[in-house]
N, C-alpha and C positions, 0 to 999 in steps of 0.2 A: 502496500498499499504506500509506504513510503514512497521507496524510487518510484513509481508512478505518479506521485504528486509532484517529485521535486522533478522529474523528468515535464512534465508537461511546461505547452508554452502556457498557456491561462489556467495560472493554478488554482483560482474561484471556481471555474468549470471543471478543473479535474475534480475537485470535493463535492460534487456532484455526481461527479462520472462514476466518483469511489464510493461514493450512496447505493449508484445504481447496480453498481459489481456487487458489493457487498450483498444485498439484498437477495438476487441471483445466487449467489456462492450461497446461502442456508440452503440444506437441503429441502426439494419439495416435500418430503412429509412431514416435517419441522412446521412449517408455513403455515403462519396464521396471524389473522388481523389485527389482532392487537402484541404481532412483535413485526418494528420496524425496525430498519437502517437510519441510525440518527446520528448528527454530529451535534459534538456539544463544547463548549467553552477546551480552549487547548492554553497551557502553561507553555509553548511552545509556538512557534511559528507553523511547526506540522498541525496539520488539520485532528481533531479527534473524535474517528468514526467508527462507530459500535452497532451494535444491536442494541433496545429498548421493549423492554414490556414493564410494562405497570403490572403491578397485583398488590391484592391485602396482603398488609405483613403477613397474616396468620396463615397464608398460603405460600408463601417465600419457599419454603424448603419443599413442598408438593410440586411446583414449579419446575425450581428444579430438578428433579427427580423426573421429568417426565420432558423439559426441552430434551436434548441430548448435544445442547448444543457446544458443551465442555471436550467434545470427541474431535470438532473440525480443527484441522491443522493451526497453528496461528499464522495472522498475515501480518504479523508486525513481533520486532525484538521482544524475546520475553525477558524479564529480570534481569536473567544473565549473562544480555546479548546476544542468545544465538537465536536461530528461529532453523526450525523442520524445513528441509527442500520439500518444496510442495509440488504437484503431478502438472503435467503440462497441460490440463484439461482448463486448471485456474489458469495460468497465463491466458491461454486463449479466450477465457472469460473475461478476463481482465481488456484484453485488447477488443473483442467483439464490443466493449464500451469505448472505445477509441483511447484508451491510454497505453502508456507506454509499460512491456510488461516486462520486468527482467525479476532476477534473485540478485538481492542483494553480496559488497563482495565475499562477506564471510560465509553465504551458504556453501560458495564454491560450484554452482551447477546456473545450464544457463548461461 
């Protein structure tokens, strides 16, 4: 996600394209109207984009168990500074949304 945004000629447009790509990245069986790709305020110049779902506090653990979002490969660096190699289909999805798609230098792929 970061390299797609950094490579873009129009970074405002790229943020919107990333939201579209991220929405399409979610497997169809997990998609629900109450889950959406959103952009939130960021502490850096790179936009903070991810999934959001509003649930009552008492339903948080139930929602976590039902959603399998945690099994998706990360699309950004993890806290340890590494990321898992992504399949070519993920890069193709980003390209289909008009984004430059390549792995970061630390991934040693693509």
